[in-house]
C-alpha positions in Angstrom: 11.5 -45.7 -30.1 8.9 -43.6 -31.7 7.6 -40.5 -29.9 4.0 -39.2 -30.1 3.4 -36.1 -32.1 2.5 -33.0 -30.3 -1.2 -32.1 -30.7 -2.3 -28.6 -29.4 -5.9 -29.7 -29.5 -5.2 -32.6 -27.2 -3.9 -30.4 -24.3 -5.9 -28.4 -21.8 -6.2 -24.7 -22.0 -3.9 -23.0 -19.5 -6.8 -22.0 -17.3 -8.0 -25.6 -17.3 -4.7 -26.9 -15.8 -4.7 -28.4 -12.4 -3.2 -26.2 -9.7 -0.1 -28.5 -9.5 0.5 -28.1 -13.2 0.0 -24.3 -13.0 2.8 -24.3 -10.4 5.1 -26.1 -12.9 4.4 -23.3 -15.4 5.2 -20.7 -12.9 8.5 -22.4 -11.8 9.6 -23.0 -15.4 8.8 -19.4 -16.4 10.6 -17.8 -13.4 13.6 -20.0 -13.9 13.9 -19.2 -17.6 13.4 -15.4 -17.0 15.9 -15.4 -14.1 18.7 -17.1 -16.1 17.7 -15.7 -19.5 18.2 -19.2 -20.9 16.8 -20.6 -24.1 14.4 -22.9 -22.2 12.9 -23.2 -18.8 11.3 -26.5 -17.5 9.8 -28.0 -14.4 8.7 -31.5 -13.5 6.8 -33.0 -10.6 7.9 -36.4 -9.4 5.7 -39.3 -8.1 6.1 -38.0 -4.5 4.9 -34.5 -5.5 8.3 -32.8 -5.3 9.1 -30.3 -8.0 12.3 -29.6 -9.9 12.9 -26.5 -12.1 15.8 -25.8 -14.4 17.1 -23.8 -17.3 19.1 -24.8 -20.3 22.8 -25.4 -19.7 24.9 -24.1 -22.6 28.6 -24.2 -21.7 31.4 -24.8 -24.1 31.9 -28.3 -22.6 28.4 -29.2 -21.5 25.0 -28.7 -23.2 21.8 -30.0 -21.5 18.2 -29.0 -22.2 16.2 -27.6 -19.4 14.0 -30.7 -19.3 17.2 -32.9 -19.3 18.4 -31.0 -16.2 15.1 -31.5 -14.5 15.1 -35.2 -15.1 18.7 -35.5 -13.9 17.8 -33.5 -10.7 14.8 -35.9 -10.1 17.0 -39.0 -10.6 19.7 -37.6 -8.3 17.1 -36.9 -5.6 15.8 -40.5 -5.7 12.6 -40.0 -7.7 11.0 -43.2 -8.8 8.6 -41.7 -11.3 7.2 -38.5 -12.8 3.7 -37.1 -12.9 3.9 -34.1 -15.2 6.3 -31.8 -17.0 6.3 -28.2 -18.5 8.8 -26.9 -21.0 8.8 -23.2 -22.0 10.7 -22.9 -25.3 10.7 -21.1 -28.6 10.9 -24.5 -30.3 7.9 -25.9 -32.2 8.0 -29.2 -30.2 9.6 -31.0 -27.3 12.5 -32.9 -28.6 12.3 -36.7 -29.0 15.4 -36.9 -26.8 13.7 -35.1 -23.9 10.6 -37.2 -24.3 12.7 -40.3 -24.1 14.4 -39.1 -20.9 11.0 -38.4 -19.4 9.8 -41.8 -20.4 12.9 -43.5 -18.9 12.0 -42.1 -15.5 8.2 -41.6 -15.7 7.1 -44.3 -18.1 4.5 -43.7 -20.7 1.6 -41.3 -20.3 3.3 -38.4 -18.5 1.7 -35.2 -19.8 4.2 -32.7 -21.2 2.9 -29.2 -21.5 4.8 -26.9 -24.0 4.6 -23.2 -23.9 6.3 -19.9 -24.7 8.5 -17.7 -22.6 5.5 -16.0 -21.1 4.0 -19.3 -20.0 1.2 -19.4 -22.6 0.7 -23.0 -23.4 0.7 -24.1 -27.0 0.1 -27.9 -26.6 0.4 -31.0 -24.6 1.8 -34.4 -25.5 2.3 -37.5 -23.5 5.4 -39.7 -23.2 
């Protein structure tokens, strides 16, 4: 399955984000800072519930922050996703993470990528 390329020009400026998406940035940022993890992420499900997580990097278990968020949403009975934020030093959201989002949220879910401070660098869609 091919994944769309991330296009910084496609995404809104951080100030232009809807209040619900700004909340996701705040949740992802605070989670990443609190845990000092490589990534912080947050998602909002179709019912408006939010899930925030950090990267899990144990000797026997490695899961991206976005992967943890999707797993939390699934475990809570979510039937879809509305939006996601990933704060990372990586140049793009991984295809594996986009696939996980697409599995639960379908196509068209906006995924905002930013740095550790919450400054958004681009938006792509699943």
